[in-house]
N, C-alpha and C positions, 0 to 999 in steps of 0.2 A: 698742210704739207710741210715737211721738215725743210729747214733752210740748208742749202749746200754748205759743206764745211769750207771755211776760208782756205785759200791756196797755201798760205804760210803754215797753217795748222796741219793741212794734209801732207805737206812736204816734211814737216817736223815728225809726224807719225811714221812716215816712210823711213826717215833716217834713224828713228828710234828702233824700228824693226831690225835694221842692219846692225845697230849698236848693241842690242841685247834683247832677248826674248824671255817671256814668262815660261816657267817650266812646270806649271800646274800647282805650284805652292803659293802663288800670290806674289812671288818675288820676280825681279827681272835680273838676269845674269848675262854676262858677255860670252860670246863664243871664243874658242881658243885662239882664233886669228883676228880678234878685235883690234881695230886701229887705235893706237895709243899716242899718236903724234901730238906733241905739245902738252901732254898730260903728265906732269912731273910731281904732283902732290898726291899723297895717299892719305886717306882717312881710314884708320883701322879701329874697328869697334868689336869687342868681344861679345859673343852671343850669350844673352841671359847669364852674364858672368857669375853672379852670386849663386844662382841655382845650378849652373854647370859645375861649379866647384863642389857644391854639396853632392852632386851625382858622382863626381870624380872620387870623392871620399867614401861614398856609399852607393855602389852601382845598383843596388836593389831599388833605388829611387828613380831610376831611368824610366822615362815615359809617363811618369806620374805628375799630377798637378802639385807643384811645390810653391810655398809661400816662404820667403825669407824675411824674418822679422820677429817681433815679440811673440811670446808664447801665450797660450790660453786666451787668445782674443785681445791681449793688451798690445799697445804699441802700434806702429805703422809698418806698412809693407816696404821693405828696402828694395826687393826685387821679386820677380815671380818667373817660374818656368813658362815656356810657350804654351804648355798644356793648361796652366792656370789662366793665362792671359786670354784664352779663348772664351772664358766665362766672364770676362770683363774686369779681371783683377789687374790693378795698376799700381805702380810705385807711388808712395806717399799716401795711399789709401789706408784708413784704419783697418787693422787686421780683422776686427770683429765684422766689419762690412764685407771684407774679402771672403771670409768664411761663410757668410750668408750667400754670397754669389756662387761660391764653389765649396759646398759643404764637405766634399770628399778630399779637399786639399790637405796636404801634409805640411805643417809648419815646422821649419827647421831654422836653426840659428847657430851656424858654426862660428867659432871665435874669429873676430875681425883680423887677428894676426894671420889667419890662414889665407884670407883674401889678399892681404898685403904681400905675403910670401909669393903667391901665384902671380900677382901683378908685377913684382920685381923680376920674376922669370920671363914674363912676356916682354917687359920693357927692355930687358937685356938682349933679347932677340932683335928688337928694333934697332938697338944701338950697334949691333953687329953689321947692320946694313948701311946705316948713315948716322953721322953725329947730329944731324938736323932732325931731332925728335922733339915734338912739343906735346907732352902729356896734357890731356884735358881733364882727366879724372883717373880713377884707379883702373879703368878698363877700356880706355880709348885714347888715341893719340893721332896727331898729324905727323907725317914724315915727308920731308923734301928729298926726293931721290934723283933730282936732276943732275947732281954731281956724282952719283953712284953708278951711272949707266956703263961707264967703261969697265968697271969691276964686275958688276952683277947683271948687266944686260938692260933691255928696255924696261920702262915702268911696268908694263903688263907682266913681263917675266918676273920682275922683282916682286910684284904683288902675289903672283902664284907661288913663288918660292917661299915667301914670307908666311903665307897661309899654311904651307906644308910644314915648315919648321915649327910653327906654333903648335900645330896638331901633333906632330911627332914627339916634341919635347915635353909638352904639357898635357896632352890629351884633350885640350880645349879647342873649340872652333871659333873663328872670327869672320867677320864680313868686312870687305875692303872696297872702298870707292876710290877710283883713280881719275883725276881731272886736272885741269890747268889752274884751278883756284881751290882754296880751302872750302868755300861755301858749296861749290858744286861737288867736290869730293865727298863732303859729309852727306849731302843729299843722296849721292850714288850709293854710299855704303848702307844707308837706311833702306833704300829701295831693294838692295840685293839680299837683305836679311831673310832668313838666317843662313849662315854658312855659305855666303855667295861672294861673287866678285863682279863689279860693274865698272867698265872703263868708258869714260867720256872723252873722246879726242877733242882738242881745242876747237876744231872747226864744227864739232857737233854740239857745242854748248847751247846755242840758241834752240836747236831742235830738242834737246834734252829738257830745257826749262819750260818751253811754251805750254805743254799740256799739263803741267803740274799745278796743284792747288796753291793758292796764295799762302795757305797755312804751312807749306813746305819751306817758305822763305825764312831764313835765319832771323830770329827776332820778332816774327809775327806770332803773337800769342792769341788766345781766344778773343780778347776784346778788340784788338786791332783787326783780326780776321773778320769779326762780325761787322765792324765799321766799314771795311772794304766790301764785304759781300752784300751789305744792305744797299750799296750803290752799284751793284751789278759787277763788281770786280771780284771774280771767283777764281780765275785761273791766272797764271803768270802772263799768259798772252793778253789778258785784259789789262794787266799792269802796263804792258808795253804799249797799249793803245791809249793810255791815260797820260795827259800832260803832267809833268813834274809838279807844277804849282797846284794842280788839283789833288795830287797825292799828299802834298804838304799841308793842304787845308784839312784833309781828313785825318792825317796821322801826326801832324806837327812837322816843323821844318826839318829837324834832324832825322827823324825816322822816315819821313817821306822821301828825303834825298837818298837815304841808305837803301830803301826798298827799290827805288828807281834804278839805282846802280846794280843791285844784286839781280834784279830781273833781267838785266842785260849781260849777266855773267861778269860784271866788273867787280873785282874784289882784290884790292892791292895788298891785303895783309900777308905778311911773310910768316914762315914757320919760325917761331921763337923758341930757342932751347932753354933759356933761363926764365922760368915762371915763378915769380915770387907770390907766395900766398897772400891774399888780401885780408884774410881773417883766419882765426883759429878758434874753434868752438867745440863744445860737447853738450849733449842734452840727455835727459833721462826720462823715460816714461815709466810711471810707477805701476806696480802690480795692483795696487788698490789706491784710489784717489785719496789725497792727503789734505787735511784741514789744519793740522797742528803747525803753528808758525815756527816753533823751535825745530821740529823735524825738517821743515822746508829750508830753514836756515842751514842746517847741517848738510843737506843735499846740495845747496848752492855752494857751500864751501868746498865740498868734495869735487864738484865740477870745476870750480875756480882753480883748485890745485892741479887738476888735469890740464886745464888750459895753460897755466903757468909752466908746467913741465914741458908741454909741447913747444911753447914759445922759447924756453931756454934751450931745448934740444936743437932748435933751428936758428938760434942766436937772433931772435926777434924780440922786440918790445911792442906792447900795444898802447896806443894813445887813447883809444876809446873802448869802453866796456859796455856791452849790451846784454840784455837778458830776454828770454822768451818764456812766457807762461801760458799754458793751455789748461783751461778749466774743464770740468766734467762734462759740460755741454759742447765741448770742442771749440768754444770761443778762444781765440789766441791773441795775446797782447805782446808787444815788444816795447822795451824802454832802453835808452842808452844815455851815457854821459861821457864827456871828455875829461880825462884826468889832468891834473896840473902838470904831471911829468909822466912820460911813457914808462911802463913797467912790465916785467915778466915775473913778478913776485905774486904767488898765489894768494898770500894774505891780503895784499892790496886789491887784487882782482875780486876776491871774496867780499871785502869791505864794500866796494862799489856795487857789486851785485846785490848784496843784502839791502843796501840803501835804496837802490832802484826798486827792489821787490817790495819793501815796506811802504813805498809810495803808491802802490797799486791798491785800488779799492777792491778787496776780495770778498765776494758774497757767495762763492761756490768753492767746493773742494778743488784741489789742483791735480791735474792728470799728468802734466809734463812740465819740467823746467829746463831751461838751457842757459848757458853762459858762453859768451863769445868775446874774444879780443879782436879789435878792428883797427884799421889805419896803422898797419904795422911798419916798423922801421928796424933797421939793423941795430943790434945792441950797442949802446954807446960806450965808447972806451972811457968816458968820463965817470962811469959808475965805479966808485972806489970804496975802499973799506970804511970811509968816513961818511958815506951818505946815510940818509935816514933808514934805508932798507938794508943796510949792510949785514946785520945779524940774520934777518930773514933770508937774505940772499945766500948766506953761508949755510944756514940750516937746510934750506930747500935744495941747495946744491948737493948736500950730503944725502938728502932723501932721494934725489935723482939717482945717485950712485947705488943706494940700497935697493931701489926699485929695479934698476938694471940687473942687479945681482940676484935678488930673491923673488922678484915679481911684484906687480902692483898689489897693494894691500898688506904686504908683509910688514911694512913700517908705515905708520900713519899718525896724524895728529890725534892727541888725546881728545880734543874737542869734537872729533868726528865719530867717537865711539858711543855717543848718545848719553842721555841723562843717567843711565844706570852705571856708567863708567866715569862718574865725576862730573856730570852735566852742569847745570847752572849757567848763568849769563856769562858771556865772555867779557873780560875787562876792556876798557876803552882802547888800550893799545897792548894787546896780549903778547906775552913772550912766547917764543916758539916752544911747543911741547909735543913730543912724539913718543909713542909707545911702540915697542917691538913685540 
């Protein structure tokens, strides 16, 4: 005989019914008159952003399973339309595997500049409503609208108006969660997808959280979830019934304490408008796996130059350089080293990347390489014309100007043109050399 549902859980489900109901799509959305008392934080997440932009540019793709990523089975899935996701296609999955899951999927790969253009339009709409906008990625952000109520109305009205503005001006849809904390707002937007709105009044936070899986808690990945579930802790209500010391024994002191707080709706994090990038990186998946060392060195230099250009454009320097190498069997290795002095010079970043790469025992062809600058700091005013990188700094700065005017690739290092264009080994401290 089934055990009766605990009173707290029964009450939670009752309050959830009043808060929002399913509409037959698997999502939960709020009614027009939903209570938004105490809910001043919005989490806005664009719906299948990359795929939606592709459909915006080519309406004939609407309703079809789309994979955004490398072509001809190479690379990884950046995003997928909801039609493709029904077949199990997920982000970061190799495109070849995604196509086996969904053979009739269409692989598209619009230029990244198109996504950044649309992202800027969306973020500009957010900025019209409140200056307190914290972008999390190209297609999602937190907004603190507690100070915008006098101008724009209640948080619920603000959320509805925002969704309408985004749709009207960009043709894209977004899902919005409204709550008293960032954590609950993010959970609410996820549950309301796609194209939904879910409002969780502050007094309803406990009722909203109790029936959710522990996997919905921010920071609980597959391993942590398995550790909790193996001990019978499957729902957030189970976390509430578990003493904090027990959680800390399972997850470690820091994570155990964090989960204990989040399960209770305690999240003191504010919406921060100034988000400094922690790292800048680029990676490349090859059309054909590569074994030739010189070719791989050229690709590492190319990526290092792109990292350097991004660092300079944002007035950052990197203290640590890391590389990622993925072999033909999908084994992936990472290596990093800290530089004697931070830099934004592509030549120095490339030197470090190649040194790290040459230290790897390679027994297979390489499928992907990546270069990343980490532990960033603002560009030092002490960098003068007399430092060791002065000439590289001058020439790479000129390259930045040419790239901005003519586009990437119009001007490049002679050493990146391959052995047929003057190849051979680079000198120990090569002089800048660019071909137009």
